[in-house]
PAZAPA-4460 file (N, C-alpha, C; in steps of 0.05 Angstrom, whole numbers, plus 32768, in hexadecimal, padded with zeros to 4 digits):
% residues 352
    n_x    n_y    n_z   ca_x   ca_y   ca_z    c_x    c_y    c_z   seq   type   mol
   839D   8777   8574   83B4   8767   857D   83B4   8768   859C     1      M     A
   83B8   8750   85A8   83B8   874F   85C5   83D0   875E   85D0     2      A     A
   83CC   876B   85E7   83E2   877A   85F3   83F7   8767   85FF     3      S     A
   840F   8771   8601   8425   8763   860F   8425   876C   862C     4      R     A
   8437   8761   863C   843A   8769   8658   844F   877F   8659     5      D     A
   8447   8798   865D   845B   87AE   865C   846F   87AC   8673     6      P     A
   8467   87A2   868A   847A   879F   86A0   8490   878B   8699     7      V     A
   8488   8774   868D   849B   8760   8685   84AE   876B   8670     8      A     A
   84A4   877B   865D   84B5   8786   8648   84C9   879A   8654     9      D     A
   84C0   87AB   8666   84D2   87BF   8673   84E7   87B1   8683    10      L     A
   84E0   879C   8692   84F3   878E   86A2   8507   877F   8690    11      R     A
   84FE   8774   8679   8510   8767   8666   8524   877B   865B    12      R     A
   851B   8792   8654   852E   87A7   864A   8543   87AD   8660    13      I     A
   853A   87B1   8678   854D   87B6   868E   8561   87A0   8691    14      A     A
   8557   8787   8690   8568   876F   8692   857E   8770   867D    15      F     A
   8576   8775   8664   8589   8775   864E   859D   878B   8650    16      L     A
   8594   87A2   865A   85A7   87B9   865E   85BB   87B2   8675    17      L     A
   85B1   87A5   868A   85C4   879D   869F   85D8   8789   8695    18      E     A
   85CF   8775   8685   85E1   8761   867B   85F6   876D   8669    19      R     A
   85EF   8782   865B   8602   8790   8649   8613   87A4   8658    20      A     A
   860F   87A6   8673   861F   87B8   8684   861B   87D5   867C    21      N     A
   8602   87DC   8675   85FC   87F8   866E   85FA   8809   8688    22      E     A
   85FA   8823   8684   85FA   8835   869B   85E2   8830   86AD    23      A     A
   85E6   8833   86C7   85D1   882E   86DB   85B9   883F   86D6    24      T     A
   85BC   8858   86CF   85A4   886A   86CC   8592   8860   86B6    25      Y     A
   859C   8853   86A2   858B   8848   868C   857B   8831   8697    26      R     A
   8588   881F   86A5   857A   8808   86B1   8564   8811   86C4    27      V     A
   856B   8825   86D5   8559   882E   86E9   853F   883A   86DD    28      R     A
   8542   8847   86C6   852B   8852   86B8   8516   883D   86B2    29      A     A
   851F   8826   86A8   850C   8811   86A0   8502   8802   86B8    30      F     A
   8512   87FE   86CD   8508   87F1   86E5   84F4   8803   86F4    31      R     A
   84F9   881C   86F5   84E7   882F   8702   84CC   8830   86F3    32      S     A
   84CE   8830   86D8   84B6   8830   86C8   84A6   8817   86CC    33      A     A
   84B4   8800   86CE   84A6   87E6   86D3   8497   87E7   86ED    34      A     A
   84A4   87F2   8702   8498   87F4   871C   847F   8805   871C    35      A     A
   8480   881B   870D   8469   882D   870B   8452   881F   86FC    36      T     A
   8458   8813   86E6   8444   8806   86D5   8436   87EF   86E5    37      V     A
   8446   87E0   86F5   843B   87CA   8703   8426   87D3   8718    38      S     A
   8428   87EC   8721   8416   87F7   8736   83FE   8807   872A    39      K     A
   83FE   880A   870F   83EA   881A   8702   83D4   8809   86F6    40      T     A
   83BB   880D   86FD   83A5   87FD   86F2   83A6   87FD   86D3    41      P     A
   83A0   87E6   86C7   83A1   87E3   86A9   8390   87F8   869B    42      P     A
   8378   87FE   86A5   8367   8811   8697   8374   882D   8698    43      D     A
   8381   8834   86AE   838E   884E   86B0   83A5   884F   869C    44      D     A
   83B5   8839   869A   83CB   8839   8687   83C1   883D   866B    45      L     A
   83AC   882F   8663   83A1   8831   8648   8397   884D   8643    46      A     A
   838A   8859   8656   8380   8875   8653   8397   8888   864F    47      A     A
   83AC   8885   865E   83C3   8897   865C   83D1   8894   8641    48      R     A
   83D3   887B   8638   83DF   8877   861D   83CE   8885   8608    49      V     A
   83B4   8883   860A   83A2   8890   85F7   83A5   88AE   85F8    50      E     A
   83A8   88B9   8610   83AA   88D6   8614   83C6   88E1   8611    51      A     A
   83DA   88CE   860F   83F6   88D7   860D   8401   88E2   8627    52      G     A
   83F6   88DA   863E   83FF   88E5   8657   840E   88D0   8669    53      T     A
   8416   88BA   865D   8424   88A5   866C   843D   88AF   867A    54      L     A
   844C   88C1   866C   8465   88CB   8676   8462   88DD   868E    55      A     A
   8448   88E4   8695   8444   88F5   86AC   8444   88E4   86C6    56      K     A
   8443   88CA   86C4   8445   88B8   86DB   8461   88B9   86E6    57      L     A
   8465   88B8   8700   8480   88B8   870B   8490   889F   8702    58      P     A
   84A9   88A3   86FA   84B9   888D   86F2   84B7   8885   86D5    59      G     A
   84A6   8893   86C6   84A3   888D   86A9   84AB   88A5   8699    60      I     A
   84BD   88A1   8686   84C6   88B6   8674   84BC   88B1   8658    61      G     A
   84C5   88C1   8645   84BB   88BE   862A   84C2   88A3   861D    62      D     A
   84DB   889A   8622   84E4   8880   8616   84D4   8869   8622    63      V     A
   84D2   8868   863D   84C4   8852   8649   84A6   8853   8644    64      T     A
   849B   886B   8641   847F   886E   863A   8479   8862   861E    65      A     A
   848C   8867   860C   8489   885C   85F1   848A   883D   85F1    66      R     A
   849B   8832   8602   849D   8815   8605   8483   880A   8610    67      C     A
   8478   8817   8624   845E   880E   8630   8448   880E   861B    68      V     A
   8447   8824   860C   8432   8827   85F7   8434   8811   85E2    69      A     A
   844C   880C   85DA   8451   87F7   85C5   8449   87DC   85D1    70      E     A
   8450   87D7   85E9   844A   87BD   85F6   842B   87B9   85F9    71      S     A
   841D   87CF   8602   8400   87CD   8605   83F2   87CA   85EA    72      L     A
   8400   87D3   85D4   83F4   87D0   85BA   83FA   87B4   85AE    73      A     A
   8408   87A3   85BD   840D   8788   85B4   8427   8786   85A4    74      G     A
   8437   879B   85A4   8450   879B   8594   8468   8798   85A7    75      E     A
   847C   8789   859E   8495   8789   85AD   84A1   87A4   85AC    76      E     A
   84A7   87B1   85C3   84B2   87CC   85C2   84CB   87CD   85B1    77      P     A
   84CD   87E3   85A1   84E4   87E6   858F   84FE   87E5   859F    78      V     A
   84FF   87F1   85B6   8517   87F1   85C7   851F   87D5   85CE    79      Y     A
   850C   87C4   85D6   8512   87A8   85DD   851B   8799   85C4    80      L     A
   850E   879D   85AE   8515   878F   8595   8532   8795   858D    81      R     A
   853A   87AE   8590   8555   87B6   8589   8569   87A9   859C    82      R     A
   8563   87A8   85B6   8576   879B   85C9   8578   877D   85C3    83      L     A
   8562   8771   85BD   8562   8754   85B8   8572   874D   859F    84      T     A
   8571   875F   858B   857F   875A   8572   859D   875D   8575    85      A     A
   85A6   876A   858A   85C3   876F   858E   85CD   8763   85A8    86      T     A
   85C3   874C   85AF   85CA   8740   85C9   85E7   8736   85CA    87      E     A
   85F3   8730   85B3   860F   8728   85B4   8614   870F   85A4    88      G     A
   862D   8707   85A5   8636   86F0   8594   8633   86D6   85A5    89      V     A
   8634   86C0   8596   8631   86A6   85A3   864A   86A0   85B4    90      E     A
   8646   8694   85CB   865C   868C   85DD   866A   8674   85D1    91      T     A
   8685   8674   85D1   8694   865D   85C6   868B   8643   85D3    92      P     A
   868E   862D   85C5   8683   8614   85CD   868C   860B   85E9    93      A     A
   86A6   860C   85EF   86AF   8603   860A   86A3   8614   8620    94      A     A
   86A2   862E   861C   8696   863F   8630   8678   863A   8632    95      A     A
   866B   8635   861C   864E   8630   861C   8648   8616   862C    96      A     A
   865A   8602   8628   8656   85E9   8637   8659   85ED   8655    97      A     A
   866D   85FD   865C   8671   8603   8679   8659   8613   8684    98      L     A
   8650   8626   8674   8639   8636   867D   8620   8624   8681    99      R     A
   861C   8611   866F   8606   85FF   8671   8607   85ED   868A   100      A     A
   8620   85E8   8693   8624   85D7   86AB   861F   85E5   86C5   101      A     A
   861F   8600   86C4   861B   860F   86DD   85FE   860D   86E7   102      L     A
   85FB   8608   8701   85E1   8605   870D   85D9   861E   871D   103      R     A
   85EC   862F   8723   85E6   8646   8733   85FC   865A   8734   104      G     A
   85FB   866C   8747   860D   8683   8749   8612   8687   8766   105      D     A
   862B   8689   876E   8632   868A   878B   8639   86A6   8795   106      C     A
   8633   86BB   8785   863A   86D6   878D   8626   86E9   8781   107      H     A
   8611   86F0   8791   85FB   8701   8787   85F4   8715   879D   108      V     A
   85EF   872E   8795   85E7   8744   87A7   85CA   874D   87A3   109      H     A
   85BF   8758   87B8   85A3   8763   87B6   85A3   877F   87C1   110      S     A
   858B   878B   87C2   8589   87A6   87CD   858B   87A7   87EB   111      D     A
   8590   8790   87F7   8596   8791   8814   85B1   879C   8819   112      W     A
   85C3   879B   8805   85DD   87A9   8807   85DF   87BC   87F0   113      S     A
   85F2   87B7   87DD   85F6   87CA   87C7   85EA   87C1   87AD   114      D     A
   85DA   87AC   87AD   85CC   87A4   8795   85B5   87B7   878E   115      G     A
   85AA   87B5   8776   8595   87C7   876E   857A   87BC   876E   116      G     A
   8576   87A2   8774   855C   8796   8773   8556   8784   878B   117      S     A
   853C   8780   8791   8535   876F   87A8   853E   8752   87A3   118      P     A
   8541   8744   87B9   8549   8727   87B8   8536   8718   87A6   119      I     A
   851B   871D   87A8   8507   870F   8799   850C   8712   877B   120      E     A
   8512   872B   8773   8515   8730   8756   852E   8723   874C   121      E     A
   8544   8722   875C   855C   8714   8754   8557   86F6   8752   122      M     A
   8547   86EC   8764   8542   86CF   8764   8531   86C7   874C   123      A     A
   851D   86D6   8745   850C   86D0   872E   851C   86D2   8714   124      L     A
   852E   86E6   8712   853E   86E8   86FA   8551   86D0   86F8   125      A     A
   855C   86C7   870E   856E   86B0   870E   855F   8697   8705   126      A     A
   8547   8694   8710   8537   867C   8708   8530   867D   86EA   127      A     A
   852A   8695   86E0   8525   8697   86C3   853D   8690   86B2   128      D     A
   8555   8694   86BD   856D   868D   86AE   8574   866F   86B0   129      L     A
   8564   8661   86BF   8569   8644   86C2   8579   863C   86DA   130      G     A
   8580   8650   86EB   858F   8649   8703   857E   8637   8715   131      H     A
   858B   8626   8724   857E   8616   8739   8581   8623   8754   132      E     A
   8594   8635   8757   8599   8643   8770   85AB   865B   876B   133      Y     A
   85AB   866E   877E   85C1   8680   8780   85C6   8685   879D   134      F     A
   85DF   868E   87A3   85E6   8694   87BF   85E4   86B3   87C2   135      V     A
   85D4   86BB   87D5   85D1   86D8   87DB   85E8   86E1   87EC   136      L     A
   85F9   86F2   87E1   8612   86F9   87EF   8614   8718   87F2   137      T     A
   8601   8724   8801   8604   8740   8806   861C   8746   8818   138      D     A
   8625   875F   8818   863E   8766   8825   863C   8765   8844   139      H     A
   8653   8763   8851   8655   8762   886E   8657   877F   8879   140      S     A
   8654   8783   8893   8650   879E   889E   8666   87B2   889A   141      P     A
   8680   87A9   8899   8695   87BC   8896   8694   87CC   887D   142      R     A
   8688   87C1   8867   8686   87CF   884E   866E   87E1   884E   143      L     A
   8670   87F7   885D   8659   8809   8861   8651   8816   8847   144      T     A
   8664   881B   8835   865D   8828   881C   864A   8816   880B   145      V     A
   864A   87FC   8811   8639   87EA   8803   8621   87E1   8815   146      A     A
   861C   87F0   882A   8606   87EA   883C   8608   87CD   8847   147      R     A
   8621   87C6   8850   8625   87AB   885A   8613   87A4   8870   148      G     A
   860C   878A   8872   85F8   8781   8885   8604   877D   88A1   149      L     A
   85F8   878A   88B5   85FF   8785   88D0   85F5   8769   88D7   150      T     A
   85FD   875F   88EE   85F4   8744   88F7   85D6   8743   88F8   151      A     A
   85C9   8758   8903   85AC   8758   8906   859E   8758   88EB   152      D     A
   85A9   8769   88D8   859D   8769   88BD   85A0   874F   88AF   153      R     A
   85B7   8742   88B3   85BC   8728   88A6   85A8   8713   88B1   154      L     A
   85A3   8714   88CB   8590   8701   88D7   8574   8706   88CB   155      R     A
   856D   871F   88C7   8553   8725   88BA   8552   871B   889D   156      R     A
   8569   871E   8890   856A   8714   8874   8566   86F6   8873   157      Q     A
   8572   86E8   8886   8570   86CA   8886   8553   86C2   888A   158      L     A
   8544   86D0   889B   8527   86CA   889E   8518   86D1   8884   159      D     A
   851F   86E7   8877   8512   86EF   885E   8517   86DA   8848   160      H     A
   852F   86D1   8846   8536   86BC   8832   8527   86A3   8837   161      V     A
   8524   869B   8850   8515   8682   8856   84F8   8685   884D   162      A     A
   84ED   869D   8851   84D1   86A2   8848   84D0   86A2   8829   163      M     A
   84E3   86AE   881C   84E3   86AF   87FF   84E5   8693   87F3   164      L     A
   84F6   8683   87FF   84FA   8668   87F4   84E0   8657   87F4   165      N     A
   84CE   865E   8806   84B4   8650   8807   84A3   8658   87EF   166      E     A
   84A7   866F   87E3   8496   867A   87CE   84A2   8679   87B2   167      A     A
   84BC   8673   87B0   84C9   8674   8796   84C2   865C   8785   168      L     A
   84C5   865E   876A   84BE   8647   8759   84CC   862E   8761   169      P     A
   84BF   8618   875D   84CB   85FE   8763   84E3   85F9   8752   170      E     A
   84F8   85EF   875E   8511   85EA   874F   8526   8600   8752   171      G     A
   851E   8615   8761   8532   862B   8766   8532   8631   8784   172      F     A
   8549   8637   878E   854B   8640   87AA   8562   8654   87AD   173      R     A
   855E   8665   87C2   8573   8678   87CA   8583   866B   87E0   174      I     A
   859D   866A   87DD   85AF   8661   87F2   85B9   8679   8801   175      L     A
   85BB   8677   881B   85C4   868D   882C   85E2   8690   882A   176      T     A
   85EB   86A9   882C   8608   86AE   882A   860E   86CB   8831   177      G     A
   8627   86D2   882B   8631   86ED   8830   864B   86F0   8820   178      I     A
   8650   8709   8817   866B   8710   880E   8678   871E   8825   179      E     A
   8687   870F   8834   8692   871A   884D   86AD   8727   8847   180      V     A
   86B1   873E   8853   86CA   874D   8850   86E1   873E   885E   181      D     A
   86F7   873B   8850   870F   872F   885D   871E   8746   886A   182      I     A
   871F   8746   8884   872B   875C   8894   874A   875C   8891   183      L     A
   8757   8771   889B   8773   8774   8898   8783   875E   88A5   184      E     A
   8778   8752   88BA   8786   873C   88C8   877E   8721   88BD   185      D     A
   876D   8720   88A8   8764   8707   889D   874A   86FD   88A9   186      G     A
   8740   870B   88BD   8726   8703   88C9   870F   8709   88B6   187      G     A
   86F7   86FE   88BC   86E0   8702   88AC   86CC   8714   88BA   188      L     A
   86C1   8727   88AB   86B1   873D   88B6   8694   8736   88BB   189      D     A
   8690   8723   88CD   8674   871C   88D6   8676   8709   88ED   190      Q     A
   8661   8708   88FD   8661   86F6   8915   8664   86D9   890C   191      E     A
   8675   86CA   891B   867A   86AE   8914   8660   869E   8915   192      E     A
   864F   86A3   8928   8636   8694   892A   8625   8697   8910   193      E     A
   8625   86AF   8905   8616   86B4   88EC   8624   86A7   88D4   194      L     A
   863E   86A9   88D3   864D   869D   88BC   8648   867F   88BC   195      L     A
   8646   8673   88D4   8642   8656   88D6   8626   864E   88CC   196      A     A
   8612   8661   88CD   85F7   865B   88C4   85F4   865D   88A6   197      R     A
   8606   866A   8898   8603   8670   887C   860A   8658   886B   198      L     A
   85FD   8656   8854   8603   8640   8842   861E   8643   8834   199      D     A
   8624   865B   882B   863D   8660   881C   8648   867B   8825   200      V     A
   8662   867C   882A   8670   8695   8831   8685   869B   881C   201      V     A
   8681   86B2   880F   8696   86BD   87FD   86A5   86D2   880C   202      V     A
   86C0   86D0   880C   86D0   86E4   881A   86E0   86F4   8806   203      G     A
   86E0   870E   8808   86EE   8720   87F5   86FD   8736   8804   204      S     A
   8713   873F   87F8   8721   8756   8802   8716   876F   87F4   205      V     A
   870E   8783   8804   8703   879C   87F9   8713   87B5   8802   206      H     A
   8726   87B1   8814   8734   87C9   881F   8752   87C4   881E   207      S     A
   8762   87DA   881D   877F   87D8   881C   8788   87C5   8807   208      K     A
   877D   87C8   87EF   8784   87B5   87D9   87A0   87B9   87CF   209      L     A
   87AD   87CF   87D6   87C9   87D4   87CD   87DC   87CD   87E3   210      R     A
   87D4   87BE   87F7   87E6   87B6   880D   87FD   87A6   8801   211      D     A
   8814   87A5   8810   882B   8796   8805   8825   8778   8804   212      D     A
   8834   876B   87F3   882E   874F   87EC   882E   873C   8804   213      A     A
   8841   8740   8817   8842   872E   882E   882A   8731   8840   214      S     A
   8821   874A   8845   880A   874D   8856   87F0   8743   8848   215      R     A
   87EE   8749   882E   87D6   8740   8820   87D5   8722   881F   216      M     A
   87EC   8715   881B   87ED   86F8   881A   87E4   86EC   8835   217      T     A
   87EF   86F7   884B   87E7   86ED   8866   87C9   86F1   886A   218      R     A
   87BF   8707   8862   87A3   870E   8866   8791   86F9   8857   219      R     A
   8798   86F4   883E   8788   86E2   882E   878A   86C5   8838   220      M     A
   87A3   86BC   883E   87A7   86A1   8847   8799   869C   8862   221      V     A
   8799   86B0   8874   878B   86AD   888D   876D   86AA   8889   222      T     A
   8762   86BA   8877   8745   86B9   8871   873E   869E   8865   223      A     A
   874E   8694   8852   8749   867B   8845   8748   8664   885A   224      I     A
   8759   8667   886E   875A   8652   8883   8742   8653   8896   225      G     A
   8732   8668   8895   871B   866A   88A7   8706   8655   889E   226      N     A
   86FC   8644   88B0   86EA   862F   88A8   86CF   8639   889D   227      P     A
   86C9   8653   88A2   86AF   865D   8897   86B1   8666   887A   228      H     A
   86C9   866D   8870   86CB   8676   8855   86CA   865F   8841   229      L     A
   86BB   8662   882C   86B9   864D   8817   86C5   8655   87FC   230      D     A
   86C2   866F   87F5   86CB   8678   87DB   86DA   8692   87DE   231      V     A
   86F2   8693   87D1   8702   86AC   87D1   86F8   86BD   87BA   232      L     A
   86EB   86D4   87C1   86DF   86E5   87AC   86F3   86F7   879F   233      G     A
   86EF   86FE   8786   8700   870F   8775   871B   8713   8781   234      H     A
   872C   86FF   877E   8744   86FC   878E   8759   8713   878A   235      M     A
   875B   8720   8773   876F   8735   8770   8763   8750   8776   236      T     A
   8749   8753   8776   873C   876D   877B   873E   8781   8764   237      G     A
   8748   8777   874D   874C   878A   8737   8732   8794   872B   238      R     A
   8734   87AB   871E   871E   87B5   870D   8729   87BB   86F2   239      K     A
   871B   87B1   86DD   8724   87B6   86C2   870F   87C8   86B4   240      V     A
   8717   87D3   869E   8705   87E5   868F   86EC   87D6   8687   241      S     A
   86D4   87E2   868A   86BB   87D5   8683   86AA   87E7   8673   242      A     A
   869D   87DC   865F   868B   87EC   864E   8673   87F5   865E   243      A     A
   8667   880B   8655   864D   8813   8661   8650   8824   867A   244      G     A
   8668   882C   8681   866C   883B   869A   8677   8857   8694   245      E     A
   866A   8865   8681   8672   8880   867A   8686   8880   8663   246      G     A
   8694   8897   8660   86A7   8899   864A   86C1   888B   8651   247      D     A
   86D3   888A   863D   86EC   887B   8640   86FD   8884   8657   248      A     A
   86FF   889F   865B   870F   88A9   8671   8703   88A1   868C   249      A     A
   86E9   88A1   868E   86DC   8899   86A7   86E1   887B   86AC   250      H     A
   86E0   886B   8697   86E4   884E   869B   8701   8849   86A4   251      R     A
   8714   8858   8699   8730   8854   86A1   8734   885C   86BE   252      R     A
   8726   8870   86C7   8728   8879   86E3   871D   8864   86F6   253      A     A
   870C   8852   86EC   8701   883E   86FE   8711   8824   86FF   254      R     A
   8727   8823   86F0   8737   880B   86F0   8748   8809   870A   255      T     A
   8751   87F1   8711   8761   87ED   8729   8773   87D6   8725   256      R     A
   878D   87D8   872B   879F   87C2   8727   879A   87AC   873B   257      P     A
   87A3   8793   8735   879F   877D   8748   87B0   8780   8760   258      P     A
   87A6   8775   8776   87B6   8775   878F   87CF   8763   878B   259      S     A
   87E3   8768   879B   87FC   8759   8799   87FC   8745   87B0   260      D     A
   8800   872C   87AA   8801   8717   87BE   8810   86FF   87B2   261      F     A
   8817   86EC   87C4   8825   86D4   87BB   8810   86BF   87B2   262      D     A
   880D   86BD   8797   87F8   86AC   878C   87FC   868F   8794   263      L     A
   8815   8686   8795   881A   866A   879C   8810   8664   87B8   264      E     A
   8814   8676   87CB   880C   8671   87E6   87ED   8672   87E9   265      K     A
   87E1   8684   87DA   87C4   8686   87DB   87B7   866E   87CF   266      V     A
   87C1   8664   87B9   87B6   864C   87AC   87BA   8634   87BE   267      L     A
   87D2   8632   87CB   87D7   861C   87DD   87C4   861B   87F4   268      A     A
   87BD   8633   87FE   87A9   8635   8814   878E   862B   880B   269      A     A
   8786   8633   87F3   876C   862A   87E8   876B   860C   87E5   270      C     A
   8781   8601   87DC   8782   85E4   87D8   8782   85D6   87F3   271      L     A
   8792   85E0   8807   8794   85D3   8821   8779   85D3   882F   272      D     A
   876A   85E8   882C   8751   85EB   883B   8738   85E5   882A   273      H     A
   873C   85DD   8811   8725   85D6   8800   8713   85ED   87F9   274      G     A
   871F   8605   87F5   870E   861C   87EF   870F   8622   87D1   275      K     A
   86FA   862F   87C7   86F8   8636   87AB   8702   8652   87A5   276      A     A
   870C   8656   878D   8713   8670   8783   86FD   8679   8770   277      I     A
   86F4   8691   8774   86DF   869C   8763   86EA   86A5   8748   278      E     A
   86DC   869E   8733   86E0   86AA   8719   86CA   86BF   8716   279      I     A
   86D1   86D8   871B   86BE   86ED   871C   86B8   86F7   8700   280      N     A
   869E   86F5   86F8   8696   86FA   86DC   8690   8717   86D6   281      S     A
   8691   8729   86E9   868A   8745   86E4   869D   8750   86CF   282      R     A
   8692   875E   86BA   86A3   8769   86A5   86B8   877D   86B0   283      P     A
   86B2   8789   86C7   86C6   879C   86D2   86DA   878F   86E5   284      D     A
   86D7   8775   86E8   86EA   8767   86FA   86F9   8751   86EA   285      R     A
   86EB   873D   86DF   86F7   8726   86D1   870F   871C   86E1   286      L     A
   870A   8714   86FA   871E   870E   870E   871C   86F0   8715   287      D     A
   8732   86E1   8717   874E   86E9   8714   8756   86EC   86F6   288      P     A
   876C   86FA   86F1   8777   86FB   86D6   877D   86DF   86CC   289      P     A
   877D   86DC   86B1   8780   86C2   86A5   879A   86B4   86AD   290      K     A
   87B0   86C3   86B0   87CA   86B7   86B8   87C7   86AA   86D3   291      R     A
   87BA   86B7   86E6   87B6   86AB   8701   87A2   8694   8700   292      M     A
   878D   8697   86F0   877A   8682   86EE   8786   8668   86E3   293      L     A
   8797   866B   86CF   87A5   8654   86C4   87B6   8646   86D9   294      T     A
   87C4   8655   86E9   87D5   8649   86FE   87C3   863B   8712   295      V     A
   87AC   8646   8719   879A   863A   872C   878F   8620   8721   296      A     A
   8789   861F   8708   877F   8607   86FB   8794   85F1   86FD   297      V     A
   87AD   85F8   86F6   87C3   85E4   86F6   87C8   85DB   8712   298      E     A
   87C3   85EC   8727   87C8   85E4   8742   87B3   85D1   874D   299      A     A
   879B   85D0   873F   8786   85BD   8748   8770   85CA   8758   300      G     A
   876F   85E5   8758   875A   85F3   8768   873E   85EE   875D   301      C     A
   872A   85F3   876F   870E   85F3   8766   8705   8610   8764   302      V     A
   86F0   8614   8755   86E7   862F   874E   86C9   8633   8752   303      F     A
   86C2   864C   8752   86A5   8654   8751   86A3   866A   873D   304      S     A
   8694   8666   8727   8690   867A   8713   8677   868A   871A   305      I     A
   867B   86A3   8722   8666   86B4   872D   8663   86CE   871E   306      D     A
   864C   86DA   8720   8647   86F4   8713   864D   870C   8725   307      T     A
   864B   8708   8740   864D   8720   8751   8637   8734   8749   308      D     A
   8620   8729   8742   860A   8739   8737   85FE   874C   874C   309      A     A
   85F9   8765   8743   85EC   8779   8753   85D1   8781   8747   310      H     A
   85C9   8774   8731   85B0   877A   8724   85A8   8761   8714   311      A     A
   858E   875D   870E   8585   8745   8701   8593   873E   86E7   312      P     A
   8597   8752   86D5   85A3   874D   86BC   85C0   8744   86BE   313      G     A
   85CD   874B   86D4   85E9   8743   86D9   85EC   8725   86DF   314      Q     A
   85D6   8719   86E7   85D6   86FC   86EC   85DD   86EC   86D3   315      L     A
   85DB   86F9   86BB   85E1   86EC   86A2   85FE   86F1   8699   316      D     A
   860E   86FB   86AB   862A   8700   86A5   863C   86E7   86A8   317      W     A
   8630   86D0   86AF   863F   86B8   86B2   864F   86B0   8699   318      L     A
   8645   86B8   8682   8653   86B2   8669   8670   86BD   866A   319      D     A
   8674   86D5   8675   868E   86E1   8676   86A2   86D0   8686   320      F     A
   8698   86C7   869D   86A9   86B6   86AD   86AE   869B   86A0   321      G     A
   869A   8690   8693   869D   8676   8686   86B1   8677   866F   322      C     A
   86B1   868E   8660   86C4   8691   864A   86E0   8691   8655   323      E     A
   86E5   869F   866B   8700   86A0   8676   8708   8684   8681   324      R     A
   86F5   8677   868F   86FA   865D   869A   8701   8649   8684   325      A     A
   86F2   864A   866E   86F7   8637   8658   8712   863C   864B   326      A     A
   8719   8656   8648   8733   865C   863C   874A   8652   864D   327      L     A
   8746   8651   8668   875B   8648   867A   8759   862B   8681   328      C     A
   8746   861C   8675   8744   8600   8679   8738   85F7   8694   329      G     A
   8726   8607   869F   8719   85FF   86B8   8706   85E8   86B3   330      V     A
   8709   85D1   86C0   86F6   85BB   86BC   86DC   85C0   86CA   331      P     A
   86C6   85B8   86BE   86AC   85BD   86C9   86A9   85B0   86E5   332      A     A
   86B5   8599   86E8   86B0   858B   8702   86C0   8598   8719   333      D     A
   86D0   85AC   8713   86DE   85BB   8728   86D2   85D7   872C   334      R     A
   86BA   85DA   8722   86AC   85F3   8726   8694   85ED   8739   335      V     A
   8695   85F8   8751   8682   85F0   8766   8665   85F6   875F   336      V     A
   8660   860B   874E   8644   8610   8747   863A   8602   872F   337      N     A
   8649   85ED   8726   863E   85D9   8714   8631   85C2   8725   338      T     A
   8636   85C3   873F   862C   85AE   8750   860F   85B4   8758   339      W     A
   8600   85A0   8761   85E6   85A4   876C   85E8   85B4   8786   340      T     A
   85D2   85C0   878E   85D3   85CF   87A7   85DA   85BD   87BE   341      A     A
   85D1   85A4   87BE   85D7   8591   87D3   85F5   858C   87D5   342      E     A
   8601   8587   87BE   861E   8581   87BE   862E   859A   87C6   343      R     A
   8625   85B2   87BC   8632   85CB   87C4   8631   85CE   87E2   344      L     A
   861A   85C9   87EF   8617   85CD   880B   8627   85B8   881B   345      L     A
   8629   85A0   8810   863A   858C   881D   8657   8595   881D   346      E     A
   8660   85A1   8807   867B   85AB   8804   8680   85C2   8818   347      W     A
   866E   85D6   8818   8673   85EC   882B   8671   85E3   8848   348      T     A
   865F   85D0   884D   865D   85C5   8868   8676   85B8   8872   349      G     A
   8686   85AD   8860   869E   859F   8867   86B4   85B2   8871   350      S     A
   86B1   85CC   886B   86C5   85DF   8874   86C2   85E6   8891   351      H     A
   86AB   85E1   889C   86A6   85E8   88B8   86B0   85D3   88CB   352      G     A
***
């Protein structure tokens, strides 16, 4: 029986674990094994499988060694087969139609900030999912815990993205962007000259989330009025319980209530300035809450359904956002990432 590609099988397992929001250490085990296997000559791999010494290679354990051996024997690894058989239930029709209309993702991170994978790997995974584009939105400098990009690092990233776009599969492109921190006075945490160069700017509040409603409202409204901001990211800042993050007590400890602000004023600012509200698809965020999302739909706002992905498998979390959007009656033509890249860039360009 012809052998399979063990690197592809290991990466597929990691992808499915990421999509299921499994613990990071489990995902890392398979991605590390894939990196090791990709650098090991095929004859050496075969000899180690025969001798039972594959697990002695750095980054390969007993479980991943068994997957590699099964793959080289031409068998779908049992671990992969089990994951594939339990991928989940079918997305309801309205949500599936909205998901099918999406052309890209406007909020994606890489290992340049707090993501776990290189830009290239994120891009190839997105292309495999049928995306036409994604916006690379690594963090801005103030968020040091997330290795936010200084102005110099962001300039280097822009050059790197330009180079990558020359080599990526036809029909897919990386759009430049940032998830810029909304400062306490409503300013944006990056040089204006750089913000003006970017294709899409997502602005989010990451600090003093429990500030009083009047200050938080002023902060958000000021940021929305900034001509460089295009999308208001995870607008309430809440964290909800998510599977795959340890035991129940640990998950409860990671929850966070939504920020308090005047929703009517924030929505009015988005409408006045033509800015989008993000429907954040992360299972630990699902932001904004459905009651707020319904009000925003009735107000006439536009939206961006994003994954806020920090790993390749998380790029497939769009279903979660689409399900919430469908439940709240979000029309597909008011979701900016159902638009072509050209139309999206025309819209963001109008804000400047």
